[in-house]
VMD Tcl script that builds the backbone (N, CA, C; Angstrom):
set m [mol new atoms 273]
animate dup $m
set s [atomselect $m all]
$s set {name element resname resid chain x y z} {
  {N N MET 1 A 96.355 69.674 99.496}
  {CA C MET 1 A 96.574 68.892 98.309}
  {C C MET 1 A 97.316 67.622 98.727}
  {N N THR 2 A 96.905 66.509 98.213}
  {CA C THR 2 A 97.529 65.242 98.582}
  {C C THR 2 A 98.476 64.769 97.487}
  {N N ILE 3 A 99.349 63.867 97.867}
  {CA C ILE 3 A 100.295 63.293 96.901}
  {C C ILE 3 A 99.546 62.501 95.843}
  {N N GLU 4 A 98.459 61.830 96.256}
  {CA C GLU 4 A 97.685 61.045 95.295}
  {C C GLU 4 A 97.118 61.932 94.188}
  {N N SER 5 A 96.622 63.125 94.568}
  {CA C SER 5 A 96.054 64.000 93.537}
  {C C SER 5 A 97.133 64.553 92.624}
  {N N MET 6 A 98.316 64.789 93.171}
  {CA C MET 6 A 99.410 65.277 92.337}
  {C C MET 6 A 99.879 64.189 91.373}
  {N N GLU 7 A 99.888 62.942 91.844}
  {CA C GLU 7 A 100.286 61.839 90.974}
  {C C GLU 7 A 99.223 61.561 89.915}
  {N N ALA 8 A 97.966 61.873 90.222}
  {CA C ALA 8 A 96.883 61.631 89.275}
  {C C ALA 8 A 96.925 62.616 88.109}
  {N N GLY 9 A 97.622 63.710 88.276}
  {CA C GLY 9 A 97.744 64.683 87.206}
  {C C GLY 9 A 97.402 66.075 87.677}
  {N N PRO 10 A 97.743 67.069 86.872}
  {CA C PRO 10 A 97.506 68.450 87.275}
  {C C PRO 10 A 96.023 68.799 87.425}
  {N N GLU 11 A 95.173 68.173 86.630}
  {CA C GLU 11 A 93.737 68.467 86.728}
  {C C GLU 11 A 93.188 68.035 88.085}
  {N N ALA 12 A 93.573 66.834 88.528}
  {CA C ALA 12 A 93.099 66.332 89.820}
  {C C ALA 12 A 93.637 67.193 90.954}
  {N N ALA 13 A 94.898 67.614 90.859}
  {CA C ALA 13 A 95.490 68.466 91.886}
  {C C ALA 13 A 94.773 69.816 91.956}
  {N N LEU 14 A 94.469 70.375 90.790}
  {CA C LEU 14 A 93.756 71.656 90.751}
  {C C LEU 14 A 92.361 71.516 91.341}
  {N N MET 15 A 91.653 70.464 90.970}
  {CA C MET 15 A 90.301 70.273 91.488}
  {C C MET 15 A 90.307 70.105 93.012}
  {N N GLU 16 A 91.303 69.387 93.527}
  {CA C GLU 16 A 91.388 69.216 94.979}
  {C C GLU 16 A 91.711 70.541 95.670}
  {N N ALA 17 A 92.641 71.301 95.092}
  {CA C ALA 17 A 92.987 72.603 95.670}
  {C C ALA 17 A 91.785 73.541 95.649}
  {N N LEU 18 A 91.035 73.545 94.541}
  {CA C LEU 18 A 89.828 74.377 94.459}
  {C C LEU 18 A 88.819 73.983 95.531}
  {N N ALA 19 A 88.624 72.683 95.729}
  {CA C ALA 19 A 87.665 72.216 96.730}
  {C C ALA 19 A 88.100 72.601 98.142}
  {N N GLU 20 A 89.392 72.481 98.435}
  {CA C GLU 20 A 89.904 72.854 99.758}
  {C C GLU 20 A 89.696 74.328 100.026}
  {N N ARG 21 A 90.087 75.167 99.089}
  {CA C ARG 21 A 89.943 76.620 99.262}
  {C C ARG 21 A 88.472 77.018 99.313}
  {N N ALA 22 A 87.630 76.388 98.514}
  {CA C ALA 22 A 86.202 76.703 98.537}
  {C C ALA 22 A 85.617 76.436 99.917}
  {N N GLN 23 A 86.023 75.337 100.540}
  {CA C GLN 23 A 85.540 75.025 101.880}
  {C C GLN 23 A 86.025 76.053 102.895}
  {N N GLN 24 A 87.293 76.477 102.790}
  {CA C GLN 24 A 87.820 77.502 103.694}
  {C C GLN 24 A 87.071 78.815 103.524}
  {N N ILE 25 A 86.839 79.202 102.282}
  {CA C ILE 25 A 86.129 80.456 102.003}
  {C C ILE 25 A 84.699 80.376 102.514}
  {N N GLU 26 A 84.045 79.258 102.265}
  {CA C GLU 26 A 82.660 79.071 102.705}
  {C C GLU 26 A 82.553 79.182 104.229}
  {N N THR 27 A 83.466 78.549 104.940}
  {CA C THR 27 A 83.459 78.594 106.403}
  {C C THR 27 A 83.662 80.018 106.902}
  {N N CYS 28 A 84.584 80.725 106.302}
  {CA C CYS 28 A 84.844 82.104 106.701}
  {C C CYS 28 A 83.630 82.993 106.433}
  {N N LEU 29 A 83.044 82.877 105.249}
  {CA C LEU 29 A 81.875 83.687 104.917}
  {C C LEU 29 A 80.696 83.375 105.829}
  {N N GLU 30 A 80.509 82.108 106.152}
  {CA C GLU 30 A 79.425 81.717 107.061}
  {C C GLU 30 A 79.568 82.422 108.404}
  {N N SER 31 A 80.802 82.513 108.904}
  {CA C SER 31 A 81.005 83.149 110.211}
  {C C SER 31 A 80.864 84.662 110.138}
  {N N LEU 32 A 81.162 85.246 108.981}
  {CA C LEU 32 A 81.033 86.690 108.823}
  {C C LEU 32 A 79.593 87.122 108.554}
  {N N LEU 33 A 78.781 86.204 108.037}
  {CA C LEU 33 A 77.384 86.518 107.721}
  {C C LEU 33 A 76.451 85.573 108.492}
  {N N PRO 34 A 76.376 85.745 109.805}
  {CA C PRO 34 A 75.516 84.843 110.582}
  {C C PRO 34 A 74.045 85.106 110.295}
  {N N LEU 35 A 73.225 84.117 110.592}
  {CA C LEU 35 A 71.785 84.309 110.457}
  {C C LEU 35 A 71.334 85.363 111.457}
  {N N GLU 36 A 70.492 86.263 111.025}
  {CA C GLU 36 A 70.052 87.372 111.864}
  {C C GLU 36 A 68.539 87.378 111.975}
  {N N ALA 37 A 68.084 87.955 113.057}
  {CA C ALA 37 A 66.656 88.219 113.246}
  {C C ALA 37 A 66.521 89.709 113.509}
  {N N GLY 38 A 65.400 90.251 113.185}
  {CA C GLY 38 A 65.197 91.676 113.433}
  {C C GLY 38 A 65.199 92.476 112.149}
  {N N LEU 39 A 65.490 93.767 112.291}
  {CA C LEU 39 A 65.405 94.685 111.167}
  {C C LEU 39 A 66.394 94.367 110.051}
  {N N GLU 40 A 67.595 93.919 110.415}
  {CA C GLU 40 A 68.607 93.668 109.396}
  {C C GLU 40 A 68.518 92.275 108.781}
  {N N ALA 41 A 67.579 91.467 109.196}
  {CA C ALA 41 A 67.485 90.074 108.722}
  {C C ALA 41 A 67.336 89.999 107.206}
  {N N ARG 42 A 66.524 90.840 106.629}
  {CA C ARG 42 A 66.300 90.785 105.177}
  {C C ARG 42 A 67.575 91.138 104.408}
  {N N LEU 43 A 68.304 92.156 104.893}
  {CA C LEU 43 A 69.555 92.539 104.256}
  {C C LEU 43 A 70.588 91.422 104.377}
  {N N ILE 44 A 70.709 90.837 105.566}
  {CA C ILE 44 A 71.672 89.744 105.765}
  {C C ILE 44 A 71.299 88.545 104.897}
  {N N ASP 45 A 70.015 88.249 104.782}
  {CA C ASP 45 A 69.578 87.151 103.915}
  {C C ASP 45 A 69.999 87.387 102.464}
  {N N ALA 46 A 69.851 88.633 101.997}
  {CA C ALA 46 A 70.253 88.962 100.626}
  {C C ALA 46 A 71.763 88.838 100.456}
  {N N MET 47 A 72.514 89.280 101.460}
  {CA C MET 47 A 73.971 89.175 101.404}
  {C C MET 47 A 74.404 87.712 101.408}
  {N N ARG 48 A 73.764 86.892 102.224}
  {CA C ARG 48 A 74.090 85.466 102.273}
  {C C ARG 48 A 73.776 84.798 100.933}
  {N N TYR 49 A 72.633 85.155 100.346}
  {CA C TYR 49 A 72.247 84.581 99.065}
  {C C TYR 49 A 73.275 84.930 97.984}
  {N N ALA 50 A 73.741 86.184 97.992}
  {CA C ALA 50 A 74.674 86.642 96.967}
  {C C ALA 50 A 76.072 86.044 97.136}
  {N N THR 51 A 76.491 85.799 98.373}
  {CA C THR 51 A 77.861 85.352 98.594}
  {C C THR 51 A 78.008 83.860 98.815}
  {N N LEU 52 A 76.996 83.198 99.346}
  {CA C LEU 52 A 77.143 81.799 99.711}
  {C C LEU 52 A 76.663 80.830 98.643}
  {N N GLY 53 A 76.193 81.343 97.523}
  {CA C GLY 53 A 75.768 80.467 96.446}
  {C C GLY 53 A 76.960 79.740 95.849}
  {N N GLY 54 A 76.748 78.559 95.373}
  {CA C GLY 54 A 77.827 77.759 94.811}
  {C C GLY 54 A 78.414 78.366 93.549}
  {N N GLY 55 A 79.627 77.954 93.237}
  {CA C GLY 55 A 80.270 78.373 92.001}
  {C C GLY 55 A 80.875 79.759 92.016}
  {N N LYS 56 A 81.005 80.359 93.206}
  {CA C LYS 56 A 81.541 81.720 93.274}
  {C C LYS 56 A 82.852 81.742 94.035}
  {N N ARG 57 A 83.673 80.740 93.869}
  {CA C ARG 57 A 84.883 80.652 94.678}
  {C C ARG 57 A 86.167 80.767 93.866}
  {N N LEU 58 A 86.094 80.933 92.559}
  {CA C LEU 58 A 87.299 81.010 91.742}
  {C C LEU 58 A 88.111 82.258 92.086}
  {N N ARG 59 A 87.472 83.396 92.220}
  {CA C ARG 59 A 88.186 84.627 92.564}
  {C C ARG 59 A 88.876 84.470 93.915}
  {N N GLY 60 A 88.164 83.922 94.896}
  {CA C GLY 60 A 88.758 83.696 96.209}
  {C C GLY 60 A 89.942 82.748 96.136}
  {N N PHE 61 A 89.809 81.705 95.333}
  {CA C PHE 61 A 90.906 80.749 95.146}
  {C C PHE 61 A 92.131 81.452 94.564}
  {N N LEU 62 A 91.921 82.261 93.540}
  {CA C LEU 62 A 93.042 82.948 92.902}
  {C C LEU 62 A 93.722 83.918 93.862}
  {N N VAL 63 A 92.951 84.640 94.648}
  {CA C VAL 63 A 93.525 85.567 95.626}
  {C C VAL 63 A 94.321 84.806 96.676}
  {N N MET 64 A 93.749 83.723 97.203}
  {CA C MET 64 A 94.443 82.956 98.229}
  {C C MET 64 A 95.728 82.322 97.690}
  {N N GLU 65 A 95.717 81.845 96.474}
  {CA C GLU 65 A 96.921 81.264 95.885}
  {C C GLU 65 A 97.978 82.335 95.622}
  {N N TRP 66 A 97.547 83.508 95.192}
  {CA C TRP 66 A 98.497 84.603 94.988}
  {C C TRP 66 A 99.144 84.986 96.321}
  {N N LEU 67 A 98.330 85.059 97.380}
  {CA C LEU 67 A 98.877 85.370 98.706}
  {C C LEU 67 A 99.854 84.294 99.165}
  {N N ARG 68 A 99.515 83.041 98.914}
  {CA C ARG 68 A 100.406 81.945 99.303}
  {C C ARG 68 A 101.730 82.042 98.543}
  {N N CYS 69 A 101.656 82.293 97.249}
  {CA C CYS 69 A 102.865 82.382 96.435}
  {C C CYS 69 A 103.737 83.579 96.831}
  {N N SER 70 A 103.110 84.649 97.287}
  {CA C SER 70 A 103.874 85.833 97.692}
  {C C SER 70 A 104.289 85.772 99.159}
  {N N ARG 71 A 103.967 84.651 99.838}
  {CA C ARG 71 A 104.320 84.427 101.240}
  {C C ARG 71 A 103.748 85.502 102.166}
  {N N TRP 72 A 102.551 85.957 101.875}
  {CA C TRP 72 A 101.871 86.963 102.689}
  {C C TRP 72 A 101.534 86.396 104.054}
  {N N ARG 73 A 101.671 87.204 105.076}
  {CA C ARG 73 A 101.284 86.843 106.430}
  {C C ARG 73 A 100.346 87.912 106.949}
  {N N PRO 74 A 99.282 87.513 107.666}
  {CA C PRO 74 A 98.377 88.525 108.213}
  {C C PRO 74 A 99.102 89.385 109.240}
  {N N PRO 75 A 98.732 90.667 109.336}
  {CA C PRO 75 A 99.384 91.533 110.314}
  {C C PRO 75 A 99.067 91.082 111.740}
  {N N VAL 76 A 99.916 91.462 112.658}
  {CA C VAL 76 A 99.700 91.127 114.065}
  {C C VAL 76 A 98.492 91.910 114.561}
  {N N PRO 77 A 97.495 91.226 115.170}
  {CA C PRO 77 A 96.305 91.941 115.645}
  {C C PRO 77 A 96.641 92.931 116.753}
  {N N ARG 78 A 95.889 94.004 116.767}
  {CA C ARG 78 A 96.062 95.015 117.815}
  {C C ARG 78 A 95.108 94.712 118.949}
  {N N ALA 79 A 94.602 95.727 119.614}
  {CA C ALA 79 A 93.761 95.553 120.806}
  {C C ALA 79 A 92.550 94.669 120.551}
  {N N SER 80 A 91.841 94.907 119.465}
  {CA C SER 80 A 90.672 94.085 119.169}
  {C C SER 80 A 90.963 93.226 117.950}
  {N N PRO 81 A 90.570 91.939 117.991}
  {CA C PRO 81 A 90.850 91.068 116.851}
  {C C PRO 81 A 90.051 91.497 115.618}
  {N N PRO 82 A 90.657 91.418 114.440}
  {CA C PRO 82 A 89.941 91.812 113.224}
  {C C PRO 82 A 88.873 90.801 112.847}
  {N N ARG 83 A 87.963 91.218 111.984}
  {CA C ARG 83 A 86.876 90.359 111.536}
  {C C ARG 83 A 87.396 89.178 110.707}
  {N N TRP 84 A 88.541 89.297 110.069}
  {CA C TRP 84 A 89.046 88.223 109.219}
  {C C TRP 84 A 89.757 87.152 110.023}
  {N N LYS 85 A 89.750 87.247 111.356}
  {CA C LYS 85 A 90.442 86.271 112.190}
  {C C LYS 85 A 89.941 84.841 111.922}
  {N N CYS 86 A 88.694 84.716 111.484}
  {CA C CYS 86 A 88.131 83.399 111.239}
  {C C CYS 86 A 88.806 82.682 110.066}
  {N N CYS 87 A 89.398 83.449 109.180}
  {CA C CYS 87 A 90.018 82.844 108.005}
  {C C CYS 87 A 91.345 82.205 108.368}
  {N N THR 88 A 91.600 81.051 107.824}
  {CA C THR 88 A 92.815 80.319 108.097}
  {C C THR 88 A 93.997 81.015 107.422}
  {N N PRO 89 A 95.055 81.323 108.194}
  {CA C PRO 89 A 96.227 81.924 107.546}
  {C C PRO 89 A 96.844 80.956 106.543}
  {N N ILE 90 A 97.413 81.498 105.531}
  {CA C ILE 90 A 98.026 80.688 104.488}
  {C C ILE 90 A 99.433 80.336 104.934}
  {N N ARG 91 A 99.776 79.069 104.878}
  {CA C ARG 91 A 101.098 78.625 105.307}
  {C C ARG 91 A 102.024 78.521 104.127}
}
mol reanalyze $m
mol bondsrecalc $m
mol representation Tube
mol addrep $m
């Protein structure tokens, strides 16, 4: 969120925050659902269609903001890195 959007008003700040989080969520989902070939390709295509379509980021935004407000930190990874490693930790 930039100072300019905050000075422009709460609506502009919210829209910018939504756009930032939507991009983070989209990037994370893209890495978790790579394009596949073979037997599972049709299933992965359906999963990508269901999750990567536009306008489905409000729930993700609310969860990420709740985590930020509660100062949540991801757990320390063990031997193998978790699948959510691609997601940017909330500062």
